[in-house]
C-alpha positions in Angstrom: -2.5 17.5 14.2 -2.8 15.9 10.8 -0.4 16.9 8.1 -2.1 17.2 4.7 0.4 17.2 1.8 0.1 18.1 -1.9 3.7 19.3 -2.4 6.3 18.4 0.2 9.3 20.5 1.2 12.2 19.6 3.4 14.4 21.2 6.0 17.7 19.5 7.0 20.2 20.2 9.8 23.6 21.5 8.9 26.2 19.3 10.5 28.7 22.2 11.0 26.4 24.9 12.4 23.5 22.9 13.9 21.1 25.2 12.1 18.2 24.0 9.9 18.5 24.9 6.2 15.8 24.7 3.5 16.3 22.0 0.9 15.7 22.7 -2.8 14.0 19.3 -3.2 10.3 18.9 -3.3 7.8 16.2 -4.3 4.5 17.2 -6.0 1.8 14.6 -5.4 -0.9 16.1 -7.6 -3.6 15.9 -4.9 -3.9 16.2 -1.2 -3.0 13.3 1.1 -2.6 12.8 4.8 1.0 12.2 5.8 1.5 9.7 8.7 4.1 7.9 10.6 7.6 8.9 9.5 10.4 6.2 9.7 14.1 6.3 9.0 16.5 3.8 7.5 20.0 4.1 6.0 20.1 7.9 6.0 16.6 8.2 4.3 13.4 9.5 5.9 10.2 7.9 4.7 6.6 8.6 5.4 3.3 7.3 4.0 1.1 9.7 2.2 -1.9 8.1 0.7 -0.9 5.6 -2.0 2.7 6.9 -2.0 5.7 6.3 0.2 7.6 9.6 0.2 11.4 9.7 0.9 14.0 12.2 1.6 17.8 11.4 1.6 19.3 13.6 4.3 22.9 13.1 3.1 22.4 13.6 -0.6 19.6 16.2 -0.3 17.4 14.2 -2.7 13.7 13.5 -2.5 11.1 11.4 -4.3 8.2 8.9 -4.0 7.4 5.3 -4.7 4.0 3.7 -5.1 2.9 1.4 -2.3 2.2 -2.2 -3.4 -1.4 -1.9 -2.3 -3.6 0.4 -0.2 -6.8 -1.7 0.3 -7.4 -2.5 3.9 -5.3 -1.1 6.8 -1.5 -0.7 6.3 1.6 0.0 8.3 5.1 1.1 7.2 8.0 0.3 9.5 11.6 -0.7 9.6 13.3 -4.0 10.3 17.0 -4.7 9.9 17.4 -1.3 8.3 14.9 -2.2 5.5 11.5 -0.6 4.9 8.7 -3.0 5.5 5.0 -2.8 4.5 2.3 -4.7 6.3 -1.3 -4.9 5.2 -4.4 -6.4 6.7 -7.3 -6.7 4.2 -10.2 -9.0 3.6 -7.9 -11.6 2.1 -5.6 -11.8 5.1 -2.2 -10.4 6.0 0.8 -9.6 3.8 4.3 -8.4 4.5 6.4 -6.7 1.8 9.9 -5.3 1.7 11.2 -2.3 -0.3 14.1 -3.4 -2.4 16.5 -1.2 -4.3 14.4 1.9 -3.4 11.7 1.1 -6.0 10.6 -2.6 -6.0 8.3 -4.2 -3.5 8.9 -7.9 -2.8 6.2 -9.9 -0.9 7.9 -11.9 1.9 4.9 -13.4 3.8 1.2 -13.8 3.4 -1.6 -15.7 5.1 -5.4 -15.8 4.9 -7.7 -15.4 7.9 -8.6 -19.1 7.7 -5.4 -20.0 9.4 -5.8 -17.5 12.2 -9.4 -17.9 13.3 -8.7 -20.3 16.1 -6.8 -17.6 18.0 -9.7 -15.3 17.6 -12.1 -18.0 18.9 -14.1 -18.1 15.7 -15.1 -21.0 13.5 -13.8 -21.3 10.0 -17.2 -20.6 8.4 -16.9 -17.0 9.7 -13.7 -16.2 7.9 -15.4 -14.1 5.2 -17.2 -12.0 7.9 -14.1 -11.7 10.1 -12.5 -8.7 8.4 -15.8 -6.8 7.9 -16.8 -7.1 11.5 -13.5 -6.1 13.0 -11.1 -3.2 12.9 -7.8 -4.8 12.3 -4.6 -2.7 12.4 -1.1 -4.0 11.7 1.3 -2.1 14.0 4.7 -3.7 13.5 6.8 -6.5 12.0 9.9 -7.5 13.9 11.3 -10.1 11.5 9.5 -12.9 13.2 6.1 -11.7 14.2 3.5 -9.4 12.7 1.7 -7.6 15.5 -1.9 -6.6 14.9 -4.6 -4.9 16.9 -8.1 -6.2 16.6 -11.4 -4.6 17.8 -15.1 -5.2 17.0 -16.6 -2.6 14.8 -19.6 -0.5 15.7 -19.4 -1.0 19.4 -17.3 -0.2 22.4 -14.8 -3.0 23.1 -11.3 -3.2 24.3 -8.8 -3.7 21.5 -6.6 -6.8 21.8 -3.1 -7.4 20.6 -2.3 -10.5 18.5 0.9 -11.6 16.9 1.3 -13.8 13.9 4.5 -15.8 13.5 5.4 -15.8 9.8 7.4 -19.0 9.8 5.0 -21.3 11.7 1.7 -19.5 11.0 0.8 -19.6 14.7 -1.3 -16.7 16.0 -1.2 -15.7 19.7 -3.5 -13.5 21.8 -1.2 -11.2 23.8 -4.1 -9.5 25.7 -5.8 -6.1 25.9 -4.0 -3.0 24.5 -4.7 0.7 24.5 -3.6 2.0 21.1 -4.0 5.7 20.6 -4.5 6.7 17.0 -2.4 9.9 17.5 0.5 7.9 18.7 0.3 5.4 15.9 0.2 8.2 13.2 2.9 10.4 14.6 5.6 8.2 16.1 9.1 8.5 14.6 11.9 6.0 14.6 15.7 6.8 15.0 15.6 10.4 14.0 18.2 11.4 16.6 20.9 9.3 15.1 20.9 11.4 11.9 20.3 14.9 13.2 22.9 17.6 13.7 23.7 18.6 17.2 21.2 21.1 18.5 22.6 22.6 21.7 19.5 24.3 23.0 17.6 21.0 22.9 20.5 18.9 24.4 20.9 21.5 27.2 17.2 21.3 28.1 16.7 25.1 27.4 14.6 24.8 24.3 
């Protein structure tokens, strides 16, 4: 199920009672956006909503938003070393950004498709057509590799997983992959570490 947001509201677990209480914090986006892929880092929950990265501080009961560095192409927001990372695949190549200080984006890595075409078994004269002819989805950055899923557009074909090493620029084909869109949009990282104890769930009776 897609979550469409215009104004966000938050519920947080009470550490003493284990019950969920409604927060007074909200964020008004001004228009409707689809909220996807929540992530968690340093006590703050983040999720992408259109051109915004929304955040909610579970300890201080504060909420807000920050603009993403870019939204052209396909993007992924994840966590590495407790830092929020932003990966983008667009017609110019791949970029990796880090959120610094809660408000500033620093670009850490970037490459054009020219340096990756050998792994895709394409000649360099096809670099301009590569992005337009393929669905390219960045799915994770682990500090060393950016993982991307590539599939031909407008035809049935099996997606393949590639990884780009940011230091060496080498790209490897890791083989076929079955990436479900619902899993990609709704997966959540490390929520359990910050939640209050919920007995009915832990006892398997919920």
